[in-house]
Each structure stands twice: as C-alpha cells, then as structure tokens.
C-alpha positions as CSV (number, residue, x, y, z in Angstrom):
1,X,-11.6,21.2,212.8
2,X,-14.0,20.4,210.1
3,X,-17.8,20.0,210.2
4,X,-17.4,16.0,210.0
5,X,-18.0,13.8,212.8
6,X,-15.5,13.9,215.7
7,X,-15.0,11.4,218.6
8,X,-13.9,12.1,222.0
9,X,-13.9,10.3,225.5
10,X,-13.1,10.7,229.0
11,X,-9.7,9.6,230.3
12,X,-10.7,5.8,231.0
13,X,-13.1,5.7,227.7
14,X,-16.2,4.8,229.5
15,X,-17.8,7.9,228.4
16,X,-17.7,8.3,224.5
17,X,-18.7,11.8,223.0
18,X,-19.8,12.3,219.4
19,X,-19.2,15.7,217.9
20,X,-20.9,17.0,214.7
21,X,-19.5,20.5,213.6
22,X,-16.7,22.7,214.7
23,X,-16.2,24.3,218.0
24,X,-17.7,28.0,218.3
25,X,-14.2,29.0,220.1
26,X,-11.7,27.4,222.4
27,X,-10.0,29.1,225.2
28,X,-8.1,28.6,228.6
29,X,-9.8,29.2,231.7
30,X,-8.0,29.9,234.9
31,X,-10.7,30.1,237.5
32,X,-10.6,28.2,240.6
33,X,-13.3,25.9,239.7
34,X,-11.9,25.1,236.4
35,X,-8.6,24.3,238.3
36,X,-10.6,22.0,240.8
37,X,-12.7,20.4,238.1
38,X,-9.8,19.8,235.6
39,X,-7.1,18.9,238.4
40,X,-4.8,21.2,236.5
41,X,-3.6,24.8,236.5
42,X,-6.3,25.8,234.0
43,X,-9.0,24.4,231.6
44,X,-8.4,24.1,227.9
45,X,-11.9,23.9,226.8
46,X,-13.7,24.0,223.4
47,X,-17.1,25.1,223.2
48,X,-20.0,23.9,221.1
49,X,-23.7,24.2,220.4
50,X,-25.4,21.6,222.6
51,X,-27.1,19.8,219.6
52,X,-23.6,19.4,218.1
53,X,-22.5,17.1,221.0
54,X,-24.0,13.8,222.1
55,X,-22.8,11.6,225.2
56,X,-22.9,8.0,224.9
57,X,-24.7,7.5,228.4
58,X,-25.6,10.4,230.7
59,X,-26.2,8.1,233.6
60,X,-22.1,7.2,233.7
61,X,-21.6,10.8,234.5
62,X,-22.0,12.7,237.7
63,X,-23.1,16.4,236.9
64,X,-22.7,19.1,239.5
65,X,-23.1,22.7,239.7
66,X,-20.0,24.1,241.6
67,X,-21.8,27.4,242.4
68,X,-25.0,29.4,242.0
69,X,-26.8,29.9,239.8
70,X,-26.8,26.5,238.6
71,X,-26.5,27.3,235.0
72,X,-23.2,25.4,234.5
73,X,-23.2,21.5,235.2
74,X,-19.9,20.2,235.3
75,X,-19.7,16.3,234.5
76,X,-17.1,13.8,235.9
77,X,-16.9,10.2,234.8
78,X,-18.2,7.9,237.4
79,X,-15.4,5.2,236.6
80,X,-12.3,7.6,236.4
81,X,-13.5,10.6,237.9
82,X,-12.1,12.8,235.3
83,X,-14.0,15.8,233.4
84,X,-16.4,14.5,230.6
85,X,-18.4,17.6,229.4
86,X,-20.1,20.7,231.0
87,X,-23.7,21.7,230.1
88,X,-24.1,25.6,230.2
89,X,-27.8,26.8,230.0
90,X,-27.9,30.7,230.2
91,X,-31.5,32.0,229.8
92,X,-32.0,33.6,226.5
93,X,-28.8,32.1,225.2
94,X,-28.0,29.2,222.8
95,X,-27.5,26.0,225.1
96,X,-23.8,24.9,225.1
97,X,-21.7,21.9,225.8
98,X,-18.0,22.6,226.7
99,X,-15.7,19.9,226.1
100,X,-12.2,19.7,227.7
101,X,-10.0,19.8,224.6
102,X,-7.9,17.0,225.8
103,X,-11.1,14.8,225.4
104,X,-11.2,15.3,221.7
105,X,-9.4,12.6,219.6
106,X,-8.6,15.0,216.8
107,X,-6.9,17.5,219.1
108,X,-4.5,18.6,216.4
109,X,-7.6,19.7,214.3
110,X,-9.0,22.0,217.0
111,X,-8.6,25.8,216.3
112,X,-6.2,27.6,218.4
113,X,-7.3,29.1,221.7
114,X,-8.5,32.7,221.4
115,X,-7.8,33.8,224.8
116,X,-7.1,33.2,228.5
117,X,-9.9,33.9,230.9
118,X,-9.9,34.7,234.9
119,X,-6.3,35.2,234.5
120,X,-6.2,36.8,237.7
121,X,-6.5,33.3,239.2
122,X,-3.8,31.8,237.4
123,X,-1.1,29.5,239.3
124,X,1.5,30.2,237.0
125,X,2.2,32.9,234.2
126,X,1.6,31.7,230.6
127,X,4.0,33.1,228.2
128,X,1.9,33.4,225.1
129,X,0.7,36.2,222.6
130,X,-3.1,35.6,223.7
131,X,-5.2,38.2,225.4
132,X,-5.3,37.5,229.2
133,X,-8.6,38.8,230.7
134,X,-8.6,39.4,234.4
135,X,-11.7,39.8,236.9
136,X,-15.0,38.3,236.8
137,X,-16.8,40.8,234.5
138,X,-14.1,41.3,231.8
139,X,-13.5,37.4,231.5
140,X,-17.6,37.0,231.2
141,X,-17.4,39.7,228.5
142,X,-14.5,37.8,226.7
143,X,-16.3,34.6,226.9
144,X,-19.6,36.0,225.5
145,X,-17.7,38.1,222.8
146,X,-16.1,34.8,221.5
147,X,-19.3,33.0,221.7
148,X,-21.3,35.5,219.5
149,X,-18.2,35.6,217.2
150,X,-18.5,31.8,216.6
151,X,-22.1,31.8,216.4
C-alpha cells in the first residue's frame, strides 16, 4: 500500500474512513475478544498511527472496552453493528488505530500479514507459513515487535 489517501468503511457504509499512509503492520488475532468483536474466527487487522486515520463521524460509532485496563476501545457501527475501527492508547507509546483489513477498500494493496497472535485461542488451525504466537505474553511481545519494526 502506498502513502497516498486510502478509503474504507464499515459494512453498511455509514462510517467512512480516510487513511493517509501505509499500515505499520498487519496481523491475524485469534483472541476471544477479536473473535467476538469481528464475528469471525479471528481478526485480520491493519495497524496505523492514529494521526493517519480519520473517521467521518465518531458519533455514529459505539466505542467500548472489552476488558481492563481500558486502553483499547473497539468501535461498532450504530447502524450495521459491524467493526469500524479500534483506538489503542498505551501510555508512553504512540497512539494507534486498528482497522479491520476488510474495511479498507484497496484491500489488495495491503501488505501481507506478518503473524498470528493469541493462536492458542484459535477455533481452527490455519495452514500458512506465518509465525504463530500462543499465550498472552508471547502474543503481546510479537505485536510490540511488529509495531516497532513498522515505526
């Protein structure tokens, strides 16, 4: 994906997303919260710096933290109840926006996923050559590694 403007949206199109820049990285998350939030076996997500992503209207998205601490706010469209974006605000770290990769119109231009995280929570085995990180700490370390690599 190039650094030009990219567009995205939720499933019904009510919430429009404008993205300037490339994702820092892309991964597959198998945690139970991602399964619930994405209504899928795993989340295919692209991670961006927060200032690279603009949402058309925050008031049309219901943001919720699924666990404490409330550093990750996951947003669902008020109209279609599907994922829009997630806001990640970890102290002493850059603010991030996580976008479900399927919400990005130029999906084919996204980089390949770099890994699977929380693989121990998978609902089915995935037959690919990507690294598969199981357990909370190894998954968080892998996420952080790919984040810093992308920065």
